[in-house]
C-alpha positions, 0 to 999 in steps of 0.5 A: 765328074769330080763334082758328081763324086763330091756331091755323092760324098757330101750326101754319104758323109752327111748320112753317116754324120746323122747316124753318128747321133743315133746311138739310142736307136742302134749301137752302130751310132756310137761306133760312128760317133768315135770318128765324128770329127774325122767325118766332119773334116772330110764333109767340110772339104767336099762341101766347100768343093761344091759350095754353090750347091744348096745341100752343100751350103747346108752341110757347111753350116752344120759343120761350122756349128759342130766343129765350133762345139768340138773346139769349145769342148776341147778348150782348157778348163780351170778351177777357181778354188782348191781341189777337194778330190784328185783322181788318176785314171789310166789303162795300163795295157796288159803287156809287159812294158817299160813303165819308167816314170809311171809310179812317180807320175802317180805319186806326184799327182797327189791323187786321192784315188787311182783307177786302173784297167788291164791290170795283169801279170805284166804290170802287177808290180806297179800296184806293189810299188804304189802300196806305200802311198795307196795302201787300200787296193781293190782288184777285180776281174784279173784275167788274160788281158787284165782286170780293173783296180781301185787304189786309195790313200783313204780307208775302205769302208765298203768294197765289192767285185761284181759278176759283171766284168770290167767293174770294181768299186769301193767306198772310202772314208776321207775324213768323214766324207764317204766317197764311192770310187768306181773303176770301169773298163767297157768293151769296144762299141759295135760290132763288139758288145759295148751296149750289152755290156753297159746293160749288164752293169746297170744293176751293179752301178746303182747298188750303193750310194755315198756322199760323193761318187767318182767314176774313172774308166776306159769307156772305149767311147767318146764323150758324146756316146750314149754309153757315157751318158748312160753310165753318168745317169746310173751313177748320178755323175757328170763328165769332168773337164775338157775333151782331149785325146787319150788314145790313138787309132792309126794316128787318129786321136780320140777321147775314150778315157773319162772321169765322172763326178757327182752332179754339182761338182766342178773340175779340171783334167790334165792328160798325162804321158803314156808311160809304157801304155797305149793310153794316155793318163788322165788326172782330174782335180775336183771341187765339191759344191 
């Protein structure tokens, strides 16, 4: 009886795992992708329990390849040259919380730019506290659960808030280098409307160009999700750094906060403490080609 249950589990989890790569066909694929690592672990355990079954043997082989790929993505990266640009990404959490250490952590990172989500009345003072170091500040879509902000040490030469929610973007002059910095906050995936949200953002994401584009955001999606790929394609960027958890759902770690930079750049990421939020921060150090 237990073997029968294990075989049913292998088939069911195998089907869900395959579906998790189907974000192009239906948004439910991206929702499943968030929990792909957990499904891989459960599938591997069940498949080993009935390892003499050929279907289970195939499942074990697939799990080994995918788990190896995830381990490789999670390995620390390094930058063999000085960073040209540094960006600090953080979902602040809109609630009033003890933020001790956050401002000092941002300043200590020596970031050129800061992208923030859920900027609200409960944490607005942090922008004022950072103003001496980041005098150029763009805040958009500040509602009940907070908006998106881009802070910069460098002068702003073009900025905009868009009708599309969850988006702020500025063009900044870093000693003659035009840097477009996009702050992004996507909705949760299916059954929420993340796919439709990305559709609505497309025109605004491609509206401007600069020498370099940086995107910092709470994507509410793991790196392999279609939303990350669509944002990267629209902005001419690629994801920077290894994969590491930036959020937890009932203790389950997921990587949903990302930094993207123009294609051809290289960089590393450093995950920072929560510091009063439910998200960990991300500091990306980027070298230009």
